[in-house]
MIZALUM-131214 format. One record per atom (N, C-alpha, C, O): x, y, z; atom name; residue number from 1. Coordinates in steps of 0.2 Angstrom, whole numbers. Layout:
% residues N
x = X | y = Y | z = Z | name = CA | resi = NUM
...
This chain:
% residues 79
x = -56 | y = 65 | z = 45 | name = N | resi = 1
x = -58 | y = 68 | z = 50 | name = CA | resi = 1
x = -54 | y = 66 | z = 57 | name = C | resi = 1
x = -57 | y = 67 | z = 62 | name = O | resi = 1
x = -48 | y = 64 | z = 56 | name = N | resi = 2
x = -44 | y = 63 | z = 62 | name = CA | resi = 2
x = -40 | y = 68 | z = 63 | name = C | resi = 2
x = -40 | y = 73 | z = 59 | name = O | resi = 2
x = -36 | y = 68 | z = 70 | name = N | resi = 3
x = -32 | y = 73 | z = 72 | name = CA | resi = 3
x = -25 | y = 73 | z = 69 | name = C | resi = 3
x = -21 | y = 76 | z = 72 | name = O | resi = 3
x = -23 | y = 68 | z = 64 | name = N | resi = 4
x = -18 | y = 66 | z = 61 | name = CA | resi = 4
x = -16 | y = 71 | z = 56 | name = C | resi = 4
x = -19 | y = 73 | z = 51 | name = O | resi = 4
x = -10 | y = 75 | z = 57 | name = N | resi = 5
x = -9 | y = 80 | z = 53 | name = CA | resi = 5
x = -4 | y = 79 | z = 48 | name = C | resi = 5
x = -3 | y = 83 | z = 43 | name = O | resi = 5
x = 0 | y = 73 | z = 48 | name = N | resi = 6
x = 6 | y = 72 | z = 45 | name = CA | resi = 6
x = 3 | y = 68 | z = 38 | name = C | resi = 6
x = -3 | y = 66 | z = 38 | name = O | resi = 6
x = 6 | y = 66 | z = 33 | name = N | resi = 7
x = 5 | y = 62 | z = 27 | name = CA | resi = 7
x = 2 | y = 56 | z = 30 | name = C | resi = 7
x = 4 | y = 53 | z = 36 | name = O | resi = 7
x = -3 | y = 53 | z = 26 | name = N | resi = 8
x = -5 | y = 47 | z = 27 | name = CA | resi = 8
x = 0 | y = 41 | z = 26 | name = C | resi = 8
x = 0 | y = 37 | z = 30 | name = O | resi = 8
x = 4 | y = 42 | z = 21 | name = N | resi = 9
x = 9 | y = 38 | z = 19 | name = CA | resi = 9
x = 17 | y = 41 | z = 19 | name = C | resi = 9
x = 17 | y = 47 | z = 17 | name = O | resi = 9
x = 22 | y = 37 | z = 20 | name = N | resi = 10
x = 28 | y = 39 | z = 19 | name = CA | resi = 10
x = 30 | y = 39 | z = 12 | name = C | resi = 10
x = 26 | y = 36 | z = 8 | name = O | resi = 10
x = 35 | y = 43 | z = 10 | name = N | resi = 11
x = 37 | y = 43 | z = 3 | name = CA | resi = 11
x = 39 | y = 36 | z = 0 | name = C | resi = 11
x = 37 | y = 35 | z = -5 | name = O | resi = 11
x = 42 | y = 32 | z = 4 | name = N | resi = 12
x = 44 | y = 25 | z = 3 | name = CA | resi = 12
x = 37 | y = 21 | z = 2 | name = C | resi = 12
x = 37 | y = 17 | z = -3 | name = O | resi = 12
x = 32 | y = 21 | z = 6 | name = N | resi = 13
x = 26 | y = 18 | z = 6 | name = CA | resi = 13
x = 22 | y = 20 | z = -1 | name = C | resi = 13
x = 20 | y = 16 | z = -5 | name = O | resi = 13
x = 23 | y = 26 | z = -2 | name = N | resi = 14
x = 19 | y = 28 | z = -8 | name = CA | resi = 14
x = 23 | y = 24 | z = -15 | name = C | resi = 14
x = 19 | y = 21 | z = -19 | name = O | resi = 14
x = 30 | y = 25 | z = -15 | name = N | resi = 15
x = 33 | y = 22 | z = -21 | name = CA | resi = 15
x = 32 | y = 15 | z = -20 | name = C | resi = 15
x = 32 | y = 13 | z = -26 | name = O | resi = 15
x = 31 | y = 11 | z = -15 | name = N | resi = 16
x = 30 | y = 3 | z = -16 | name = CA | resi = 16
x = 22 | y = 3 | z = -18 | name = C | resi = 16
x = 20 | y = -1 | z = -21 | name = O | resi = 16
x = 19 | y = 7 | z = -15 | name = N | resi = 17
x = 10 | y = 7 | z = -18 | name = CA | resi = 17
x = 11 | y = 7 | z = -25 | name = C | resi = 17
x = 8 | y = 3 | z = -28 | name = O | resi = 17
x = 14 | y = 12 | z = -28 | name = N | resi = 18
x = 14 | y = 13 | z = -35 | name = CA | resi = 18
x = 17 | y = 8 | z = -39 | name = C | resi = 18
x = 13 | y = 6 | z = -44 | name = O | resi = 18
x = 22 | y = 5 | z = -37 | name = N | resi = 19
x = 25 | y = -1 | z = -40 | name = CA | resi = 19
x = 21 | y = -6 | z = -39 | name = C | resi = 19
x = 22 | y = -11 | z = -43 | name = O | resi = 19
x = 17 | y = -7 | z = -34 | name = N | resi = 20
x = 12 | y = -13 | z = -33 | name = CA | resi = 20
x = 7 | y = -11 | z = -38 | name = C | resi = 20
x = 4 | y = -16 | z = -40 | name = O | resi = 20
x = 5 | y = -6 | z = -40 | name = N | resi = 21
x = -1 | y = -5 | z = -45 | name = CA | resi = 21
x = 1 | y = -6 | z = -51 | name = C | resi = 21
x = -3 | y = -9 | z = -56 | name = O | resi = 21
x = 7 | y = -5 | z = -53 | name = N | resi = 22
x = 10 | y = -6 | z = -61 | name = CA | resi = 22
x = 11 | y = -13 | z = -61 | name = C | resi = 22
x = 12 | y = -15 | z = -67 | name = O | resi = 22
x = 11 | y = -17 | z = -56 | name = N | resi = 23
x = 13 | y = -24 | z = -58 | name = CA | resi = 23
x = 5 | y = -28 | z = -58 | name = C | resi = 23
x = 5 | y = -34 | z = -59 | name = O | resi = 23
x = 0 | y = -24 | z = -57 | name = N | resi = 24
x = -7 | y = -27 | z = -59 | name = CA | resi = 24
x = -9 | y = -25 | z = -65 | name = C | resi = 24
x = -13 | y = -20 | z = -66 | name = O | resi = 24
x = -6 | y = -28 | z = -71 | name = N | resi = 25
x = -8 | y = -26 | z = -78 | name = CA | resi = 25
x = -14 | y = -28 | z = -80 | name = C | resi = 25
x = -16 | y = -26 | z = -86 | name = O | resi = 25
x = -19 | y = -32 | z = -77 | name = N | resi = 26
x = -25 | y = -33 | z = -79 | name = CA | resi = 26
x = -28 | y = -28 | z = -76 | name = C | resi = 26
x = -34 | y = -27 | z = -79 | name = O | resi = 26
x = -27 | y = -24 | z = -71 | name = N | resi = 27
x = -31 | y = -18 | z = -69 | name = CA | resi = 27
x = -29 | y = -13 | z = -72 | name = C | resi = 27
x = -33 | y = -9 | z = -76 | name = O | resi = 27
x = -22 | y = -10 | z = -72 | name = N | resi = 28
x = -19 | y = -5 | z = -74 | name = CA | resi = 28
x = -16 | y = -5 | z = -82 | name = C | resi = 28
x = -10 | y = -6 | z = -83 | name = O | resi = 28
x = -21 | y = -6 | z = -86 | name = N | resi = 29
x = -19 | y = -7 | z = -93 | name = CA | resi = 29
x = -16 | y = -2 | z = -96 | name = C | resi = 29
x = -15 | y = 3 | z = -94 | name = O | resi = 29
x = -14 | y = -3 | z = -103 | name = N | resi = 30
x = -11 | y = 3 | z = -106 | name = CA | resi = 30
x = -16 | y = 8 | z = -107 | name = C | resi = 30
x = -14 | y = 14 | z = -108 | name = O | resi = 30
x = -23 | y = 6 | z = -108 | name = N | resi = 31
x = -27 | y = 12 | z = -109 | name = CA | resi = 31
x = -29 | y = 15 | z = -103 | name = C | resi = 31
x = -31 | y = 21 | z = -103 | name = O | resi = 31
x = -29 | y = 12 | z = -97 | name = N | resi = 32
x = -29 | y = 16 | z = -91 | name = CA | resi = 32
x = -25 | y = 20 | z = -89 | name = C | resi = 32
x = -26 | y = 26 | z = -87 | name = O | resi = 32
x = -18 | y = 18 | z = -90 | name = N | resi = 33
x = -13 | y = 23 | z = -90 | name = CA | resi = 33
x = -12 | y = 29 | z = -94 | name = C | resi = 33
x = -10 | y = 34 | z = -91 | name = O | resi = 33
x = -14 | y = 28 | z = -101 | name = N | resi = 34
x = -16 | y = 34 | z = -104 | name = CA | resi = 34
x = -21 | y = 38 | z = -103 | name = C | resi = 34
x = -21 | y = 44 | z = -105 | name = O | resi = 34
x = -26 | y = 36 | z = -100 | name = N | resi = 35
x = -31 | y = 40 | z = -97 | name = CA | resi = 35
x = -29 | y = 45 | z = -91 | name = C | resi = 35
x = -30 | y = 51 | z = -90 | name = O | resi = 35
x = -25 | y = 41 | z = -87 | name = N | resi = 36
x = -22 | y = 44 | z = -81 | name = CA | resi = 36
x = -17 | y = 49 | z = -83 | name = C | resi = 36
x = -17 | y = 54 | z = -80 | name = O | resi = 36
x = -13 | y = 47 | z = -86 | name = N | resi = 37
x = -8 | y = 52 | z = -89 | name = CA | resi = 37
x = -11 | y = 58 | z = -93 | name = C | resi = 37
x = -7 | y = 63 | z = -93 | name = O | resi = 37
x = -17 | y = 58 | z = -96 | name = N | resi = 38
x = -19 | y = 63 | z = -100 | name = CA | resi = 38
x = -23 | y = 68 | z = -94 | name = C | resi = 38
x = -24 | y = 74 | z = -95 | name = O | resi = 38
x = -25 | y = 65 | z = -89 | name = N | resi = 39
x = -29 | y = 69 | z = -84 | name = CA | resi = 39
x = -24 | y = 72 | z = -79 | name = C | resi = 39
x = -25 | y = 78 | z = -77 | name = O | resi = 39
x = -18 | y = 69 | z = -78 | name = N | resi = 40
x = -13 | y = 72 | z = -75 | name = CA | resi = 40
x = -10 | y = 78 | z = -78 | name = C | resi = 40
x = -9 | y = 83 | z = -75 | name = O | resi = 40
x = -8 | y = 78 | z = -85 | name = N | resi = 41
x = -4 | y = 82 | z = -89 | name = CA | resi = 41
x = -9 | y = 90 | z = -89 | name = C | resi = 41
x = -6 | y = 95 | z = -89 | name = O | resi = 41
x = -16 | y = 89 | z = -87 | name = N | resi = 42
x = -19 | y = 95 | z = -87 | name = CA | resi = 42
x = -20 | y = 99 | z = -81 | name = C | resi = 42
x = -23 | y = 105 | z = -81 | name = O | resi = 42
x = -17 | y = 96 | z = -75 | name = N | resi = 43
x = -17 | y = 99 | z = -69 | name = CA | resi = 43
x = -12 | y = 104 | z = -68 | name = C | resi = 43
x = -6 | y = 103 | z = -70 | name = O | resi = 43
x = -14 | y = 109 | z = -65 | name = N | resi = 44
x = -9 | y = 114 | z = -63 | name = CA | resi = 44
x = -8 | y = 115 | z = -56 | name = C | resi = 44
x = -13 | y = 118 | z = -53 | name = O | resi = 44
x = -3 | y = 114 | z = -53 | name = N | resi = 45
x = 4 | y = 111 | z = -56 | name = CA | resi = 45
x = 4 | y = 104 | z = -57 | name = C | resi = 45
x = 0 | y = 100 | z = -54 | name = O | resi = 45
x = 8 | y = 102 | z = -61 | name = N | resi = 46
x = 8 | y = 95 | z = -62 | name = CA | resi = 46
x = 9 | y = 90 | z = -55 | name = C | resi = 46
x = 12 | y = 92 | z = -51 | name = O | resi = 46
x = 6 | y = 85 | z = -55 | name = N | resi = 47
x = 7 | y = 81 | z = -49 | name = CA | resi = 47
x = 14 | y = 80 | z = -48 | name = C | resi = 47
x = 17 | y = 79 | z = -53 | name = O | resi = 47
x = 17 | y = 79 | z = -42 | name = N | resi = 48
x = 23 | y = 78 | z = -40 | name = CA | resi = 48
x = 26 | y = 72 | z = -43 | name = C | resi = 48
x = 32 | y = 72 | z = -45 | name = O | resi = 48
x = 22 | y = 66 | z = -43 | name = N | resi = 49
x = 24 | y = 60 | z = -46 | name = CA | resi = 49
x = 23 | y = 59 | z = -54 | name = C | resi = 49
x = 24 | y = 54 | z = -56 | name = O | resi = 49
x = 22 | y = 64 | z = -57 | name = N | resi = 50
x = 20 | y = 64 | z = -64 | name = CA | resi = 50
x = 25 | y = 61 | z = -68 | name = C | resi = 50
x = 23 | y = 56 | z = -71 | name = O | resi = 50
x = 32 | y = 64 | z = -68 | name = N | resi = 51
x = 37 | y = 61 | z = -71 | name = CA | resi = 51
x = 39 | y = 53 | z = -70 | name = C | resi = 51
x = 41 | y = 49 | z = -74 | name = O | resi = 51
x = 38 | y = 52 | z = -64 | name = N | resi = 52
x = 40 | y = 45 | z = -61 | name = CA | resi = 52
x = 33 | y = 40 | z = -64 | name = C | resi = 52
x = 34 | y = 34 | z = -66 | name = O | resi = 52
x = 28 | y = 43 | z = -65 | name = N | resi = 53
x = 23 | y = 39 | z = -67 | name = CA | resi = 53
x = 24 | y = 38 | z = -75 | name = C | resi = 53
x = 22 | y = 33 | z = -78 | name = O | resi = 53
x = 26 | y = 44 | z = -79 | name = N | resi = 54
x = 28 | y = 43 | z = -86 | name = CA | resi = 54
x = 33 | y = 38 | z = -87 | name = C | resi = 54
x = 33 | y = 34 | z = -91 | name = O | resi = 54
x = 39 | y = 37 | z = -82 | name = N | resi = 55
x = 43 | y = 32 | z = -84 | name = CA | resi = 55
x = 41 | y = 25 | z = -82 | name = C | resi = 55
x = 42 | y = 21 | z = -86 | name = O | resi = 55
x = 37 | y = 24 | z = -77 | name = N | resi = 56
x = 34 | y = 18 | z = -75 | name = CA | resi = 56
x = 30 | y = 15 | z = -81 | name = C | resi = 56
x = 30 | y = 9 | z = -83 | name = O | resi = 56
x = 26 | y = 20 | z = -83 | name = N | resi = 57
x = 21 | y = 18 | z = -89 | name = CA | resi = 57
x = 25 | y = 15 | z = -95 | name = C | resi = 57
x = 23 | y = 11 | z = -98 | name = O | resi = 57
x = 31 | y = 19 | z = -97 | name = N | resi = 58
x = 33 | y = 17 | z = -102 | name = CA | resi = 58
x = 37 | y = 11 | z = -101 | name = C | resi = 58
x = 37 | y = 6 | z = -105 | name = O | resi = 58
x = 40 | y = 9 | z = -95 | name = N | resi = 59
x = 43 | y = 3 | z = -94 | name = CA | resi = 59
x = 38 | y = -3 | z = -94 | name = C | resi = 59
x = 40 | y = -8 | z = -96 | name = O | resi = 59
x = 32 | y = -2 | z = -92 | name = N | resi = 60
x = 27 | y = -6 | z = -92 | name = CA | resi = 60
x = 24 | y = -8 | z = -99 | name = C | resi = 60
x = 23 | y = -13 | z = -100 | name = O | resi = 60
x = 24 | y = -2 | z = -102 | name = N | resi = 61
x = 20 | y = -3 | z = -109 | name = CA | resi = 61
x = 24 | y = 1 | z = -115 | name = C | resi = 61
x = 22 | y = 6 | z = -117 | name = O | resi = 61
x = 30 | y = -2 | z = -116 | name = N | resi = 62
x = 34 | y = 2 | z = -121 | name = CA | resi = 62
x = 31 | y = 6 | z = -127 | name = C | resi = 62
x = 34 | y = 10 | z = -129 | name = O | resi = 62
x = 25 | y = 3 | z = -130 | name = N | resi = 63
x = 21 | y = 6 | z = -135 | name = CA | resi = 63
x = 19 | y = 12 | z = -133 | name = C | resi = 63
x = 16 | y = 15 | z = -138 | name = O | resi = 63
x = 19 | y = 15 | z = -127 | name = N | resi = 64
x = 17 | y = 21 | z = -124 | name = CA | resi = 64
x = 22 | y = 28 | z = -127 | name = C | resi = 64
x = 20 | y = 33 | z = -127 | name = O | resi = 64
x = 27 | y = 26 | z = -129 | name = N | resi = 65
x = 33 | y = 31 | z = -131 | name = CA | resi = 65
x = 29 | y = 36 | z = -134 | name = C | resi = 65
x = 28 | y = 41 | z = -132 | name = O | resi = 65
x = 26 | y = 34 | z = -141 | name = N | resi = 66
x = 24 | y = 40 | z = -144 | name = CA | resi = 66
x = 18 | y = 43 | z = -141 | name = C | resi = 66
x = 18 | y = 49 | z = -142 | name = O | resi = 66
x = 13 | y = 41 | z = -138 | name = N | resi = 67
x = 8 | y = 45 | z = -134 | name = CA | resi = 67
x = 12 | y = 49 | z = -128 | name = C | resi = 67
x = 10 | y = 55 | z = -127 | name = O | resi = 67
x = 18 | y = 47 | z = -124 | name = N | resi = 68
x = 20 | y = 51 | z = -120 | name = CA | resi = 68
x = 24 | y = 57 | z = -123 | name = C | resi = 68
x = 24 | y = 62 | z = -120 | name = O | resi = 68
x = 27 | y = 55 | z = -128 | name = N | resi = 69
x = 31 | y = 61 | z = -132 | name = CA | resi = 69
x = 26 | y = 66 | z = -134 | name = C | resi = 69
x = 27 | y = 72 | z = -132 | name = O | resi = 69
x = 21 | y = 63 | z = -136 | name = N | resi = 70
x = 15 | y = 69 | z = -138 | name = CA | resi = 70
x = 12 | y = 73 | z = -133 | name = C | resi = 70
x = 12 | y = 79 | z = -134 | name = O | resi = 70
x = 11 | y = 70 | z = -126 | name = N | resi = 71
x = 9 | y = 74 | z = -121 | name = CA | resi = 71
x = 15 | y = 78 | z = -118 | name = C | resi = 71
x = 13 | y = 83 | z = -114 | name = O | resi = 71
x = 21 | y = 76 | z = -119 | name = N | resi = 72
x = 26 | y = 81 | z = -116 | name = CA | resi = 72
x = 28 | y = 86 | z = -121 | name = C | resi = 72
x = 30 | y = 92 | z = -120 | name = O | resi = 72
x = 26 | y = 84 | z = -127 | name = N | resi = 73
x = 27 | y = 90 | z = -131 | name = CA | resi = 73
x = 22 | y = 96 | z = -130 | name = C | resi = 73
x = 23 | y = 102 | z = -131 | name = O | resi = 73
x = 16 | y = 93 | z = -129 | name = N | resi = 74
x = 10 | y = 99 | z = -127 | name = CA | resi = 74
x = 13 | y = 103 | z = -121 | name = C | resi = 74
x = 13 | y = 109 | z = -121 | name = O | resi = 74
x = 14 | y = 99 | z = -116 | name = N | resi = 75
x = 18 | y = 103 | z = -109 | name = CA | resi = 75
x = 22 | y = 108 | z = -112 | name = C | resi = 75
x = 22 | y = 113 | z = -109 | name = O | resi = 75
x = 27 | y = 107 | z = -116 | name = N | resi = 76
x = 33 | y = 110 | z = -117 | name = CA | resi = 76
x = 30 | y = 117 | z = -121 | name = C | resi = 76
x = 32 | y = 122 | z = -120 | name = O | resi = 76
x = 25 | y = 116 | z = -126 | name = N | resi = 77
x = 22 | y = 122 | z = -129 | name = CA | resi = 77
x = 19 | y = 126 | z = -125 | name = C | resi = 77
x = 19 | y = 132 | z = -125 | name = O | resi = 77
x = 15 | y = 122 | z = -120 | name = N | resi = 78
x = 11 | y = 126 | z = -114 | name = CA | resi = 78
x = 15 | y = 130 | z = -109 | name = C | resi = 78
x = 13 | y = 136 | z = -107 | name = O | resi = 78
x = 22 | y = 128 | z = -108 | name = N | resi = 79
x = 25 | y = 131 | z = -103 | name = CA | resi = 79
x = 22 | y = 133 | z = -96 | name = C | resi = 79
x = 25 | y = 135 | z = -92 | name = O | resi = 79
């Protein structure tokens, strides 16, 4: 409802906020990230930070590699 027309956060602030979230592993668990990635992958167009989120998710939880490969495979076949 404000007259502010620019983005609420700068790209650097968004990156910092995302990184801070990934550090909160008791909140952003592997299961939470799986659900978030599953929801992002069905959006058209894909969110701009989708691949960054994928990479950070794998970095935080290496066991997500198989899950990520599956959703990326679905994206490729979906084109």
